[in-house]
Each structure stands twice: as C-alpha cells, then as structure tokens.
TORFIMI-247556 format. One line per field, with one value per residue (C-alpha): residue in one letter; y, x, z. Coordinates in steps of 0.02 Angstrom, whole numbers, plus 50000, padded with zeros to 5 digits. Each point is the difference from the previous one (the first is absolute). Layout:
N
residu = A;...
yy = Y;...
xx = X;...
zz = Z;...
//
This chain:
499
residu = X;X;X;X;X;X;X;X;X;X;X;X;X;X;X;X;X;X;X;X;X;X;X;X;X;X;X;X;X;X;X;X;X;X;X;X;X;X;X;X;X;X;X;X;X;X;X;X;X;X;X;X;X;X;X;X;X;X;X;X;X;X;X;X;X;X;X;X;X;X;X;X;X;X;X;X;X;X;X;X;X;X;X;X;X;X;X;X;X;X;X;X;X;X;X;X;X;X;X;X;X;X;X;X;X;X;X;X;X;X;X;X;X;X;X;X;X;X;X;X;X;X;X;X;X;X;X;X;X;X;X;X;X;X;X;X;X;X;X;X;X;X;X;X;X;X;X;X;X;X;X;X;X;X;X;X;X;X;X;X;X;X;X;X;X;X;X;X;X;X;X;X;X;X;X;X;X;X;X;X;X;X;X;X;X;X;X;X;X;X;X;X;X;X;X;X;X;X;X;X;X;X;X;X;X;X;X;X;X;X;X;X;X;X;X;X;X;X;X;X;X;X;X;X;X;X;X;X;X;X;X;X;X;X;X;X;X;X;X;X;X;X;X;X;X;X;X;X;X;X;X;X;X;X;X;X;X;X;X;X;X;X;X;X;X;X;X;X;X;X;X;X;X;X;X;X;X;X;X;X;X;X;X;X;X;X;X;X;X;X;X;X;X;X;X;X;X;X;X;X;X;X;X;X;X;X;X;X;X;X;X;X;X;X;X;X;X;X;X;X;X;X;X;X;X;X;X;X;X;X;X;X;X;X;X;X;X;X;X;X;X;X;X;X;X;X;X;X;X;X;X;X;X;X;X;X;X;X;X;X;X;X;X;X;X;X;X;X;X;X;X;X;X;X;X;X;X;X;X;X;X;X;X;X;X;X;X;X;X;X;X;X;X;X;X;X;X;X;X;X;X;X;X;X;X;X;X;X;X;X;X;X;X;X;X;X;X;X;X;X;X;X;X;X;X;X;X;X;X;X;X;X;X;X;X;X;X;X;X;X;X;X;X;X;X;X;X;X;X;X;X;X;X;X;X;X;X;X;X;X;X;X;X;X;X;X;X;X;X;X;X;X;X;X;X;X;X;X;X;X;X;X;X;X;X;X;X;X;X;X;X;X;X;X;X;X;X;X;X
yy = 54132;50002;49845;50004;49954;49857;49826;49826;49947;49901;50164;49967;50140;49989;49981;50140;49886;49968;50173;50031;49866;50088;50157;49938;50147;50125;50119;49977;50178;50025;49983;50163;50021;50033;50144;50156;49915;50160;50081;49864;49978;50185;49993;49836;49956;49819;49901;49854;50066;49909;50069;50083;50191;50093;50147;50118;50116;49988;49815;49993;49881;50136;50133;50070;49920;50139;50009;49808;50004;50155;49901;49847;50099;50083;49825;49926;50144;49976;49811;50055;50109;49851;49903;50159;50062;49837;49969;50183;50001;49858;50113;50095;49840;50024;50184;49950;49859;50119;50137;49885;49879;49843;49886;50007;49839;50078;50156;49882;49961;50181;49926;49837;50071;50106;49839;49905;50140;50032;49833;49996;50178;49991;49854;50119;50160;49926;49963;50175;50059;49887;50096;50178;50011;49983;50182;50057;49871;50031;50181;49983;49860;50095;50160;49892;49916;50165;50050;49841;50015;50180;49933;49869;50135;50073;49833;49981;49826;49832;49981;50170;49951;49830;50081;50111;49854;49907;50153;50016;49815;50029;50143;49965;49818;50028;50026;49826;49930;50114;49957;49847;50080;50157;49911;49885;50149;50105;49873;49860;49810;50014;50145;49940;49916;50164;50110;49886;50015;50185;49993;49829;50066;50155;49892;49911;50159;50077;49884;50037;50176;50060;49954;50056;50183;50010;49939;50174;50091;49909;50048;50173;50066;49912;49848;50111;50052;49815;50019;50178;49945;49856;50134;50102;49850;49952;50186;49976;49843;50096;50137;49866;49916;50168;50034;49820;49924;49864;49837;49904;49976;49893;49899;49986;50169;50099;50153;50026;50141;50135;50136;50010;50065;49922;49965;49952;49802;49977;49826;49985;49820;49873;49899;49950;49989;49855;49873;49904;50159;49982;49817;49982;50036;49863;49880;50008;49862;49875;50044;49895;50111;50152;49915;49917;50152;50109;49875;49986;50187;50033;49882;50076;50175;49954;49918;50100;50173;50028;49898;50103;50167;49947;49920;50135;50116;49852;49909;50120;50138;49902;49890;50145;50148;50092;50155;50047;50065;49834;49900;50089;49979;49809;50016;50051;49818;49955;50153;49950;49817;50047;50116;49872;49872;50106;50032;49806;49957;50122;50049;49828;49897;50097;49967;49817;49981;50086;49868;49853;50055;50015;49829;49903;50100;50016;50083;49891;50108;49872;50044;50157;49895;49933;50159;50000;49856;50126;50093;49863;49939;50173;50030;49828;50024;50189;49961;49868;50115;50128;49889;49905;50151;50101;49867;49981;50196;50062;50109;50186;49978;50030;49909;50003;49818;49977;50140;49914;49861;50116;50083;49829;49951;50167;49969;49833;50071;50126;49878;49882;50150;50067;49840;49913;50153;50010;49822;50000;50147;49914;49851;50113;50189;50042;49944;50102;50100;49840;49917;50153;50011;49822;50007;50155;49921;49836;50110;50119;49865;49880;50152;50054;49841;49993;50129;49901;49846;50070;50032;49828;49926;50091;49962;49816;49968;50147;50099;49848;49888;50119;50047;49817;49974;50144;49943;49830;50068;50108;49852;49879;50108;50130;49925;49818;50049;50115;49874;49878;50122;50043;49821;49955;50133;50005;49814;50018;50152;49890;49851;50098;50104;49857;50119
xx = 59843;49902;49896;50093;50157;49932;50060;50007;50158;50033;49992;49833;49870;49847;49840;49870;49898;50157;50042;49841;50021;50033;49920;49854;49898;50136;49940;50075;50051;50054;50196;50096;50032;49816;50009;50099;50156;50105;49874;50001;50193;50020;49871;50050;50163;49954;49866;50000;49845;49852;49874;50059;49946;49931;50076;49880;50062;49825;50025;50030;50144;50088;49979;50154;50054;49966;49817;49977;50063;49890;49849;50060;50026;49820;49915;50109;49947;49813;50014;50078;49851;49888;50087;50067;49814;49934;50137;50033;49842;50058;50077;49825;49906;50009;49936;49872;49941;49967;49917;49885;49961;50065;50138;50174;49976;49840;50100;50123;49854;50031;50178;49912;49870;50137;50101;49856;49933;50171;50014;49834;49983;50159;49915;49860;50094;50152;49890;49937;50181;50046;49862;50008;50192;50081;50024;49825;49929;50151;49963;49818;50031;50132;49889;49851;50109;50066;49819;49968;50137;49952;49831;50088;50068;49830;49915;49910;49933;50068;49876;50053;50184;49972;49912;50148;50119;49891;50011;50185;50024;49896;50090;50178;50012;50013;50183;50031;49953;50119;50173;50048;49913;50104;50164;49954;49952;50158;50133;50084;50000;50172;49946;49843;50069;50074;49861;49855;50087;49974;49810;49993;50118;49894;49843;50100;50073;49829;49938;50138;50028;49821;49998;50186;49956;49821;50056;50073;49847;49887;50103;50049;49856;49835;49916;49904;50169;50040;49868;50046;50177;49936;49902;50150;50098;49859;50001;50184;49956;49874;50122;50123;49876;49936;50172;50040;49995;49889;50087;49863;50080;49929;50125;49865;50035;49871;50072;49930;50099;49890;49952;49817;49883;50030;49810;49967;50021;50063;50059;50190;50006;49904;49962;49821;49925;49891;49963;50155;50097;49961;50011;50165;50118;49901;50025;50190;49965;50000;50183;50099;50161;49891;49891;50144;50107;49845;49944;50181;50020;49835;50039;50177;49930;49865;50114;50164;49914;49818;50008;50151;49906;49823;50058;50118;49876;49903;50157;50146;49888;49936;50144;50135;49892;50039;49913;49958;50172;50070;49902;50039;50190;49982;49963;50184;50053;49868;50065;50179;49967;49899;50131;50136;49897;49970;50192;50028;49853;49966;50178;50060;49864;50034;50187;49958;49882;50130;50136;49881;49951;50183;50042;49849;49997;49808;49884;49913;49900;49990;50186;49942;49909;50168;50025;49835;50042;50113;49844;49893;50125;50029;49817;49972;50146;49949;49819;50053;50130;49870;49871;50118;50090;49838;49928;50160;50012;49971;49843;50031;50186;50033;50126;50061;50005;49817;50039;50151;49885;49885;50138;50060;49828;49966;50166;49944;49825;50079;50111;49850;49890;50119;50057;49826;49918;50129;49991;49823;50006;50137;49889;49899;50034;49862;49883;50086;49844;49901;50136;50041;49815;49985;50156;49931;49828;50072;50122;49863;49863;50116;50059;49826;49957;50141;49960;49838;50090;50162;49940;49926;50155;50115;49884;49994;50174;50097;50127;50131;49865;49927;50169;50038;49825;50034;50170;49933;49866;50134;50106;49862;49887;50139;50173;49953;49869;50134;50141;49883;49948;50184;50053;49854;50020;50187;50009;49878;50104;50163;49904;49929;50172;50118;50098
zz = 50378;49840;49952;49834;50091;50111;49948;50064;50084;49846;49896;49923;50009;50113;49912;50031;50110;50109;50018;50091;50129;50172;49922;49916;49964;49947;49860;49829;49937;49832;49972;50027;49812;49971;50125;50010;50061;49989;50132;50109;50002;50026;50148;50083;49939;49947;49912;50125;50088;50067;49961;49842;50012;49841;49924;50074;50133;50092;50035;50184;49968;49898;50145;50082;50157;50113;49942;50019;50175;50042;49949;50085;50159;49986;49979;50148;50103;49952;50043;50161;50052;49994;50138;50087;50022;50060;50127;50050;50101;50107;50138;50006;50055;50186;49976;49874;50107;50145;49890;49909;50143;49923;50040;49925;49890;49932;49946;49908;49873;49936;49929;49952;49896;49897;49981;49921;49889;49931;49953;49899;49918;49888;49910;49944;49980;49890;49844;50000;50016;49849;49904;50055;50070;50165;50034;49995;50121;50120;50008;50033;50129;50102;50005;50068;50130;50057;50030;50088;50119;50033;50052;50114;50095;50042;50030;50175;49998;49969;49855;49923;50010;49928;49855;49967;50008;49868;49883;50025;49957;49841;49936;50058;49938;49803;50021;50055;49832;49911;50073;49898;49844;50008;50023;49848;49885;50049;50031;49914;50061;50073;50108;50068;50160;50065;49941;50064;50167;50008;50008;50094;50127;50035;50019;50138;50074;50005;50143;50124;49938;50037;50192;50021;49938;50059;50176;50022;49924;50123;50157;49948;49899;49996;49917;49868;49939;49945;49877;49947;49973;49889;49906;49963;49937;49884;49935;49961;49902;49907;49956;49940;49890;49927;49925;49954;49824;49945;49998;49900;49829;49856;49898;49864;49937;50092;50088;50168;50078;49920;50116;50051;50140;50176;50023;49814;49993;49825;49953;49994;49940;49892;50159;50016;50172;50033;50145;49956;50034;50182;50017;49916;50155;50092;49854;50028;50139;49858;49960;50128;49983;50048;50147;50094;50012;50049;50131;50068;50002;50075;50150;50030;49999;50127;50119;49982;49968;50063;50155;50048;49970;50063;50156;50061;50082;50074;50068;50022;50082;50147;50021;50005;50045;49831;49944;49825;49965;50077;49894;49849;50028;50011;49802;49971;50009;49857;49900;50015;49967;49840;49931;50020;49921;49846;49982;50004;49877;49858;49921;50064;49909;49831;50008;50046;49849;49884;50062;49972;49820;49964;50072;49918;49838;50025;50125;50130;50102;50138;50041;50088;50134;50064;50098;50074;50120;50106;50025;50052;50124;50074;50011;50099;50113;50038;50049;50120;50083;50010;50082;50120;50063;50017;50113;50097;50029;50173;50011;50011;49966;49811;49900;49830;49955;49934;49880;49935;49950;49924;49893;49945;49954;49906;49901;49946;49957;49884;49907;49968;49947;49857;49936;50002;49916;49865;49966;49979;49876;49906;49969;49870;50010;49881;50138;50135;50030;50038;50089;50105;50055;50038;50110;50085;50029;50076;50116;50062;50024;50098;50097;50038;50086;50117;50126;50035;50064;50065;50166;50025;49936;50129;50141;49964;49947;50081;49900;49983;49941;49878;49927;49979;49910;49891;49947;49971;49878;49906;49987;49933;49895;49941;49999;49950;49866;49921;50004;49922;49863;49956;49999;49881;49882;49988;49972;49857;49918;50007;49925;49855;49970;50037;50118
//
C-alpha cells in the first residue's frame, strides 16, 4: 500500500511523522511522478513499490527475476560454505585425534575457531566491499579459501591444521555480511521475508549438511578428501562470483557497474572508509529493536542448532556405537526440520505482513514477530525431547526418538531465524549492512562459547537437565524479551496512530 493512501480510521490522512511509526527509518524516495513512471510500470507493473526503483536498468531492483534469483542462490551457497566447512570436519574428529595425538574435544577447537573468526571478519571486510564492490572481494576470498583447504588436506600436525582452519575462517566469512545486504539491494520490502530465508536457511543447513556428506567421505575415502572436497566447493563459488554482476549500486547518480580489472581496486561508491566504518555494526547494540532480536536469535541458534551438531559425535558415537557414516545420518533430522521451518516462516511471514497492512492501513513491523513464537515454542519443546529421550535411550540400541526432538528444535530454530532477521532489517533497511553484521557477530560469538561448556553441562546435569536448562534460557532470554519488545512498540504505534 502506498503511503499516499494511508489514512486514519476517521478518514484523515496520517502526518509524515505518523507514517514512520513502526518503520521509523524508511528512506524517502521522490514520488513516482518525478521518475520515469512509464519504465517502472512496464518493468514492475505497479508504482506501489518499497523502495522505489530508479529508471536505470543497471539498478539491481530492476534486474530480471531470473538474474536476481541466480545472484541470491550464489550468496546463499557462499553463506552455506561457512557453516558447511566448519561442521563438515566433525566426522573426521576421531581420525584427526588419533593422527595428531590429541583428544576429540581438542579437535573440536578446529570448528570453534572458524565459528569465532566468521563472526568477526565480516565487520572488517564489509566496509571494504562497500567501497570497492562485493564481487571483487568475494572472488579473491573464494580463491584464497580454496588454497587454504587444499593445505588442510596436506597438514601433518595439529598446529598446521589449526593454521589452515584459521585461514579458511578468514577468507570464507565475508559472505556472512552480504546476505541481508543483497536481499535489500535486489528485492522489495514485501519480498524480504521469503528472500532472506534463502541465505539464512543455507547457513542453518550447512551445519548438519557438512557432517552428513563428509561422514561418507571419511569412511569410504580418506580424511584429506574432506578438505579437498571443501576446496572444490570453494572453487565453484569462485567461478560463480567471476561471472556474477556487481550489486553495489549508488542511488546518488554514481554508476558503479563499470567493468574494470579484477585486481585493480577502483572505488565504486562515494563511501569513505574510516574507523567508524568498522565500529558501526557493533553500535547497532544501541538500537533495542536490533539488539533484542539478535540476542534472542543467537540463543536459539546455539541451543537448537549448534549443540545438536557439536555433541552428536561425542554422544551418539559412544552411546550407540556409530561410525562416521552413522553419525552423518543423524543430521538428516536437523536438515528436514530446518527445511520445514523455512517453508513455515519465510513466505508465511510475508503473507502475514501483507494481511496486517491491509487490516491496519499502516505498516507496523512488529506484526511480523507474532509468528516467531511458534518457533520459540518448537525449539524449546524439541530440545527437551532430544535431551530426555537421549538420556533414556538404552546404550548400543539406537532409537529415533531423540532425532524427532532434534527435528522439532531445528524447525523452531529456522522459523525464529528468518523472522527475527527480517524484522531487524525492516527496522532500517538502509542500515542492513551494519544490522546484518551485528546479527552475525552476535550469533557466531555466542555459538563459539557453547562448545567450551557443553561437556561440563551434560556431565553435571545429564541430558534431561541440560535440555530443560537450554529450553528455559530460550524461554526467558529469547521468547520473553521478544514478546516484551512487540508489546511495547505495538502499543506505541497504536497510541500515535490512533488505530
């Protein structure tokens, strides 16, 4: 619905200040009459678009649908490589522990290191991509990551392997800062829920997908082929970015899609890189409507995703006598649950928002949060079922019930993921870069800490007690805080708008 059509229930028009309640920072574009309306109507079939595209075919908002979705698939694949690579080495823990002369928990630090680095690096690489373009940095990063993974296949000591994992973390992680940005640059606000679901789902699927596939590699090939296959996957991403178009497009009249040398760093925007460029994402903590969803999401992702992946080889292997392939097959539950969760969240949340706008006559972005409670409840119930049934399971007699809980938790996690990320971007889509990096930093940092206390938590509380504790944390820290956030800002919007 266009802002020009928004009115109070009594028929009087909203003031400019009132229109911005619930979507406070939306960019004010020139009215369509000042643009080439004929081109926009021909291209999109309507002028009721948010944001309003230009009449330039190079504007990513004006790209053909196929081109948009190919680029979205590329960034989703690149994001998946981050978690796929970090978790994909999990089935190789026992073999690497024996080869390097260390314990299995010590080998888990390979994954923890990548998780931490991938939360920090995008904060520093994104300002550079805002200046010189996304494509160039991605091409170089994918190629370097490919080389580092090849090195991992030839590592002979624990220290050498840790060095390659650090390098991989450095070069693979810039993609995590681009998902929300590319969606904002290529798609309109009514599409963001489903489109953000593409890359956020792939991040989630990477964690179970890596162990699932690499379990077969470890058993039927060799550990070194885990790293060689990861290198091949990085090279595929490298080829994709080589033929991709630049999505960075300045709306101030500066054309940035000019061809130039891959290794010649020519400025593609009027952005100035300074100290604030690197601090800005962390400053998003001041915005309560970004901080609370980021915290809530990080907690759910840790306890309804990471714990299921990290603990599987350390728990399911000894308890049920599973080999690398058997451990990998346990990940099917998380894969299925995550896919179901995305089907329930992305398109459904876009439909729900459209319905709420039609009903209210004005967009209140907190309406999107209503569906997130389904995800919170599923994640809490799922992790309890996982813990209780795992503790009750008879040793060396595998049963499926803990995996049912894992699937339920994964479903809830993906619902929460898509809805909270999309809501945070809706707060101010002009700051989607900073918001996306802050969410990523929070998620990866909280997830990095988990594997250090998971073993003690399970030893002291048992799986049933630990499941209850994790569910309680999700209920108090995540569900309750998001509920309070929605109630406060919805009430404020209703009071201001008289709806």
